[in-house]
C-alpha positions in Angstrom: -19.6 -52.5 -23.8 -19.8 -56.1 -22.5 -21.8 -57.0 -19.4 -18.7 -58.0 -17.5 -17.2 -54.4 -17.9 -20.6 -52.9 -17.0 -20.6 -54.9 -13.8 -17.0 -53.9 -13.0 -17.7 -50.2 -13.6 -21.1 -50.5 -11.7 -19.2 -51.7 -8.7 -16.9 -48.8 -9.0 -19.4 -46.1 -9.6 -19.9 -45.3 -5.9 -16.3 -45.0 -5.3 -16.1 -42.7 -8.2 -17.9 -39.9 -6.6 -14.7 -37.6 -6.5 -14.0 -38.5 -10.0 -17.5 -37.5 -11.2 -17.2 -34.2 -9.2 -13.8 -33.5 -10.8 -15.2 -34.1 -14.3 -18.1 -31.7 -13.6 -15.6 -29.1 -12.3 -13.4 -29.7 -15.4 -16.4 -29.2 -17.7 -17.8 -26.2 -15.8 -14.4 -24.3 -15.6 -13.9 -25.0 -19.3 -17.1 -23.4 -20.1 -16.4 -20.3 -17.9 -13.0 -19.8 -19.2 -14.4 -18.9 -22.7 -16.1 -15.7 -21.2 -13.6 -14.8 -18.6 -11.6 -11.5 -18.6 -7.9 -12.0 -19.0 -6.2 -9.7 -16.5 -2.5 -8.9 -17.1 -0.3 -7.9 -14.2 0.0 -4.4 -15.6 -3.9 -4.2 -15.6 -4.0 -5.5 -12.1 -1.5 -2.9 -11.0 -3.3 -0.1 -12.6 -6.5 -1.2 -10.8 -4.6 -1.5 -7.5 -3.1 2.0 -7.7 -6.6 3.4 -8.4 -8.9 1.4 -6.1 -6.7 -0.3 -3.3 -8.0 0.8 0.1 -4.6 1.1 1.7 -3.3 3.4 -1.1 -6.5 5.5 -0.8 -5.9 6.0 2.8 -2.3 7.0 2.2 -3.4 9.5 -0.5 -5.7 11.2 2.1 -2.7 11.5 4.5 -0.8 13.2 1.7 -3.6 15.5 1.2 -3.7 16.6 4.8 0.1 17.2 4.7 -0.3 19.3 1.6 -2.9 21.4 3.3 -0.5 21.8 6.3 2.3 23.1 4.1 0.2 25.6 2.4 1.0 29.4 2.7 -2.1 29.8 4.6 -0.6 27.8 7.4 2.9 29.3 7.3 2.5 32.5 9.3 3.6 34.6 6.4 0.2 36.3 5.9 -1.1 39.1 8.1 -4.0 38.8 10.4 -7.0 41.1 10.2 -9.5 41.4 13.0 -12.7 43.5 13.1 -14.4 44.4 16.4 -17.7 46.2 17.2 -19.7 46.9 20.4 -22.7 48.7 21.6 -23.4 49.4 25.3 -26.4 50.9 27.2 -25.8 51.9 30.8 -28.2 50.9 33.5 -27.6 53.7 35.9 -30.0 56.3 36.9 -29.6 59.2 39.3 -29.4 63.0 39.7 -27.1 65.8 38.9 -27.0 68.5 41.5 -26.0 72.0 40.1 -26.3 75.6 41.1 -29.3 75.9 38.8 -31.0 73.1 40.6 -31.2 69.3 40.6 -31.7 67.3 37.5 -32.5 63.6 37.2 -31.6 61.6 34.2 -33.0 58.5 32.4 -30.6 55.7 31.9 -32.0 54.7 28.6 -30.6 58.0 27.3 -27.0 56.7 28.0 -25.1 54.4 25.6 -21.8 54.0 23.9 -20.7 52.3 20.6 -17.4 51.5 19.0 -15.9 49.7 15.9 -12.4 48.9 14.7 -10.5 47.0 12.1 -7.0 46.0 13.1 -4.1 44.5 10.9 -1.1 42.8 12.4 1.9 41.5 10.5 5.0 40.0 11.9 8.0 41.6 10.1 10.7 39.5 11.8 10.5 36.8 14.4 14.2 35.5 14.4 13.6 33.3 11.3 11.4 31.0 13.2 8.6 31.4 10.8 10.8 30.6 7.8 12.2 27.3 9.3 8.7 26.3 10.6 7.5 26.6 7.1 10.4 24.6 5.7 9.5 22.0 8.3 6.0 21.8 7.1 7.1 21.3 3.5 9.5 18.6 4.6 6.8 16.9 6.5 4.8 16.9 3.3 7.8 15.3 1.5 8.0 12.6 4.3 4.2 11.9 3.9 4.7 11.5 0.2 7.6 9.0 0.8 5.5 7.0 3.3 2.8 6.9 0.7 5.2 5.7 -1.9 6.4 3.0 0.5 2.8 1.8 1.1 2.3 1.8 -2.7 5.5 -0.3 -3.2 4.5 -2.8 -0.6 1.0 -3.1 -2.0 2.4 -3.6 -5.6 4.6 -6.3 -4.2 1.7 -7.9 -2.3 -0.3 -7.7 -5.5 2.4 -9.3 -7.6 2.8 -12.2 -5.0 -1.0 -12.7 -5.1 -1.0 -12.5 -8.9 1.8 -15.0 -9.3 0.1 -17.4 -6.8 -3.0 -17.5 -8.9 -1.0 -17.9 -12.0 0.8 -20.8 -10.5 -2.4 -22.4 -9.3 -4.0 -21.9 -12.7 -1.1 -23.9 -14.1 -1.5 -26.5 -11.4 -5.1 -26.9 -12.2 -4.2 -27.5 -15.8 -1.5 -30.0 -14.8 -3.9 -31.8 -12.6 -6.6 -31.9 -15.3 -4.1 -33.5 -17.7 -3.0 -35.9 -15.0 -6.7 -36.9 -14.4 -7.3 -37.4 -18.1 -4.2 -39.7 -18.4 -5.4 -41.7 -15.2 -8.9 -42.0 -16.6 -7.5 -43.5 -19.9 -5.4 -45.8 -18.0 -8.3 -47.0 -15.9 -10.4 -47.6 -19.0 -7.5 -49.6 -20.6 -7.1 -51.6 -17.3 -10.8 -52.5 -17.4 -10.6 -53.8 -21.1 -7.4 -55.6 -20.2 -9.0 -57.3 -17.3 -12.0 -58.3 -19.4 -9.8 -60.1 -21.8 -7.6 -61.7 -19.1 -4.5 -59.8 -19.8 -4.2 -58.2 -16.3 -5.5 -58.9 -12.8 -8.1 -56.9 -10.9 -5.5 -55.4 -8.8 -4.3 -53.4 -11.8 -7.9 -52.0 -12.4 -8.2 -51.2 -8.6 -4.8 -49.4 -8.6 -5.9 -47.4 -11.5 -9.2 -46.5 -9.8 -7.3 -45.4 -6.7 -5.1 -43.2 -8.8 -8.1 -41.7 -10.5 -9.7 -40.9 -7.2 -6.4 -39.3 -5.8 -6.0 -37.2 -8.9 -9.7 -36.1 -8.6 -9.1 -35.0 -5.0 -6.0 -33.1 -5.9 -7.8 -31.3 -8.6 -10.8 -30.4 -6.4 -8.5 -29.0 -3.7 -6.3 -27.0 -6.0 -9.4 -25.7 -7.8 -10.7 -24.4 -4.4 -7.3 -22.8 -3.7 -7.4 -21.0 -7.1 -10.9 -19.6 -6.3 -9.6 -18.3 -2.9 -6.6 -16.7 -4.6 -8.9 -15.0 -7.2 -10.9 -13.5 -4.4 -7.8 -12.4 -2.4 -6.6 -10.7 -5.6 -9.8 -8.9 -6.1 -9.7 -7.6 -2.6 -6.2 -6.1 -3.2 -7.3 -4.5 -6.4 -10.3 -3.0 -4.4 -13.0 -4.5 -6.7 -16.0 -6.9 -6.3 -14.8 -10.0 -4.6 -16.7 -12.4 -6.9 -15.5 -10.8 -10.2 -14.3 -13.6 -12.5 -11.1 -13.4 -14.5 -8.1 -15.3 -15.6 -4.4 -14.3 -15.3 -1.5 -14.3 -17.8 0.9 -17.2 -17.1 3.7 -15.9 -19.2 6.8 -14.5 -17.4 9.7 -12.7 -18.7 12.8 -11.8 -16.7 14.9 -8.6 -16.8 18.1 -8.3 -14.8 17.9 -5.1 -12.8 21.8 -4.6 -12.9 25.0 -5.6 -11.2 25.4 -5.6 -7.5 27.3 -2.3 -7.4 24.8 -0.6 -9.7 21.9 -1.8 -7.5 23.5 -0.7 -4.3 24.2 2.7 -5.9 20.6 3.0 -7.0 19.4 2.0 -3.6 21.5 4.8 -1.9 19.8 7.3 -4.2 16.3 6.0 -4.6 15.4 3.5 -1.9 12.3 4.9 -0.2 13.5 4.1 3.3 16.8 5.8 2.8 15.0 8.9 1.3 12.9 9.0 4.4 15.9 9.1 6.7 17.4 11.9 4.6 14.2 13.8 4.8 13.9 13.3 8.6 17.5 14.5 9.0 16.6 17.7 7.0 13.6 18.2 9.1 15.6 17.9 12.3 18.0 20.5 11.0 15.1 22.9 10.4 13.8 22.2 13.9 17.2 23.3 15.3 17.1 26.5 13.3 13.5 27.2 14.4 14.5 26.6 18.1 17.1 29.4 17.8 14.6 32.0 16.8 13.8 32.7 20.5 17.2 34.4 20.9 16.2 37.1 18.5 13.8 40.1 18.9 10.4 40.0 17.2 9.1 43.0 15.2 5.4 43.5 14.2 3.6 46.0 12.2 0.0 46.9 13.4 -2.4 49.3 11.8 -6.1 49.8 12.0 -9.0 52.2 11.8 -11.2 52.9 14.9 -14.5 54.5 15.4 -16.1 55.2 18.9 -18.9 57.3 20.2 -21.1 57.7 23.3 -24.3 59.7 24.4 -24.6 60.6 27.9 -27.8 61.2 29.8 -29.6 64.5 30.0 -28.0 66.8 32.5 -24.4 65.6 31.9 -21.7 68.1 31.4 -20.9 66.6 28.0 -24.0 65.1 26.4 -22.2 63.1 23.7 -19.0 62.6 21.6 -17.4 60.4 18.9 -14.1 60.0 17.3 -12.6 58.1 14.4 -9.5 57.8 12.4 -6.6 55.5 11.5 -3.8 54.3 13.6 -0.4 52.5 12.9 2.7 51.5 14.7 5.4 49.0 15.3 5.8 46.6 18.2 9.2 45.2 19.3 9.4 42.4 21.8 12.5 40.6 22.9 12.3 37.8 25.5 15.7 38.3 27.1 15.4 35.5 29.4 12.7 32.7 29.3 13.9 30.6 32.1 16.1 28.5 29.9 13.4 26.9 27.8 14.9 28.0 24.5 18.3 26.6 25.5 16.8 23.3 26.4 14.9 23.0 23.1 18.1 23.9 21.2 20.0 21.1 23.0 17.2 18.6 22.3 17.2 19.7 18.6 20.9 18.9 18.3 20.6 15.6 20.0 17.8 14.7 17.5 20.0 15.7 14.5 22.7 13.3 15.9 20.0 10.5 16.4 18.8 10.9 12.8 22.4 10.7 11.6 22.8 7.4 13.4 19.5 6.1 11.9 20.6 7.2 8.4 23.8 5.2 8.6 22.1 2.2 10.1 19.5 2.3 7.3 22.1 2.6 4.5 24.0 -0.4 5.9 20.8 -2.4 6.3 19.6 -1.6 2.8 23.0 -2.5 1.4 22.8 -5.9 3.1 19.3 -6.5 1.9 20.2 -5.6 -1.7 23.2 -8.0 -1.7 21.0 -10.7 -0.1 18.2 -10.2 -2.5 20.6 -10.2 -5.5 22.1 -13.6 -4.3 18.4 -15.0 -3.8 17.6 -13.8 -7.3 20.6 -15.5 -8.9 19.7 -18.6 -7.0 16.2 -18.6 -8.0 17.2 -18.1 -11.6 19.5 -21.1 -11.4 16.7 -23.2 -9.8 14.4 -22.1 -12.6 16.8 -23.2 -15.3 17.5 -26.5 -13.5 13.8 -27.2 -13.1 13.3 -26.4 -16.8 15.9 -29.0 -17.7 14.2 -31.5 -15.3 10.9 -30.9 -17.0 12.3 -31.7 -20.4 13.8 -34.8 -19.0 10.5 -35.7 -17.3 8.5 -35.2 -20.5 10.8 -37.5 -22.5 10.7 -40.1 -19.7 6.9 -40.1 -19.7 6.6 -40.2 -23.4 8.9 -43.3 -23.4 7.0 -44.9 -20.6 3.7 -44.2 -22.2 4.9 -46.2 -25.3 6.3 -49.0 -23.2 3.2 -49.2 -21.2 1.0 -49.5 -24.3 3.2 -52.2 -25.5 3.0 -54.1 -22.2 6.7 -53.8 -21.5 6.3 -52.0 -18.1 3.7 -52.4 -15.5 1.2 -49.9 -14.2 3.2 -49.0 -11.2 6.2 -48.0 -13.3 3.9 -46.1 -15.6 2.3 -44.3 -12.6 5.7 -43.3 -11.2 6.6 -41.8 -14.6 3.3 -39.8 -14.5 4.0 -38.6 -11.0 7.5 -37.6 -12.0 6.1 -35.6 -14.8 3.5 -33.9 -12.7 6.0 -33.0 -10.1 8.5 -31.7 -12.6 5.7 -29.5 -14.1 4.6 -28.1 -10.7 8.3 -27.5 -9.7 9.0 -25.7 -12.9 5.9 -23.5 -12.5 6.7 -22.6 -8.8 10.3 -21.9 -9.8 9.2 -19.5 -12.5 7.0 -17.4 -10.4 9.4 -17.5 -7.4 12.3 -16.2 -9.5 10.0 -13.4 -10.9 9.0 -12.4 -7.3 12.7 -12.3 -6.3 13.4 -10.0 -9.1 10.6 -7.6 -8.0 11.9 -7.6 -4.4 15.3 -6.7 -5.7 13.8 -3.8 -7.7 11.9 -2.5 -4.7 15.1 -2.4 -2.6 16.9 -0.6 -5.5 14.0 1.9 -5.7 12.9 1.0 -9.2 9.9 -1.2 -8.6 7.4 1.3 -9.8 9.3 1.6 -13.1 8.7 -2.1 -13.8 
């Protein structure tokens, strides 16, 4: 290299700080990529379903609801109670008889008893049955709520995954842009040495190298942040290093009518409103149980005894044996409480019917809007794909003309920027279209089947 070029580059070295950093980052990330784990979206989804914290909390809520709907909490099983007691009297005194007076020691007087009792409700106006059905329906609701959390988390995961994939492609695009700008700067330096260009061309090339370096550094930082965020969603160590799969395939979920029909049957929010309506109907039936009599069976075994103080007419006794019977109770008038509960339960059913209708119309609107957004996103994707093909051809042609000296550096830089923008726009459109597809599948209730 001639002394003149060395002097020029020496003057530029200080201003090349960002470029040097970018080259180091380029080299370091290139080395790390060789040993990084490649994580597909399916792998990420499996990790999320297993370790995500929100999903773990939702699973615990379902576990509690499952315990509540157990037969042990239903009132269908009898109750068995055992009792026992021992008592010692603290009295002392004297018995006066025809044969004389007799004093007695209180420590000689005590009593004891023990019993085992069983009670079983034979009939309570069907309240127990409908209360049990409510518990089972509440368990179903908790499962649907957990499914909604899972679907939202999977959608959040996909969005974070696609963001990292898009930033990965952006880093690759910017690395390529930096490589092109660096080559152009070297060419400008040689051209200036031999008097073919002015120093302005060399300085412009240097500015472009610095700008590309800054863009690369900023995007690399965004990529690292996106990786940490994705690790958090998957519930694993934040600094775990990995790369993502940047390939995307599309699968049309179905026609608008098919999607609306699926949503009415499988959308998690509609299913929740249906379940809430059933629960309200069970609550109405349970509230009517107060109008009926209640019949209970009771049985047991008793043992009791006592010892009286010396001088008592009866010095001691004990008895034992089984006992059984039925108990009938009928609350003929409770002040109107049952009537009020019944009225409120009917109002709640009407309320749930209104919410169900509102939810169905809202979901239908959302499905139709999401379908339109997905179609639009696919159109943009195909349009950006065509733009990219044109930008590639334009850059290749501009590169040849620049090497031949038929266009200047400004025109070449514009072609380079057009290519970079087309590549980024295509990448963004690709992942945006896929995310719109997933949102549409969630509304149709088929996201977890993807």
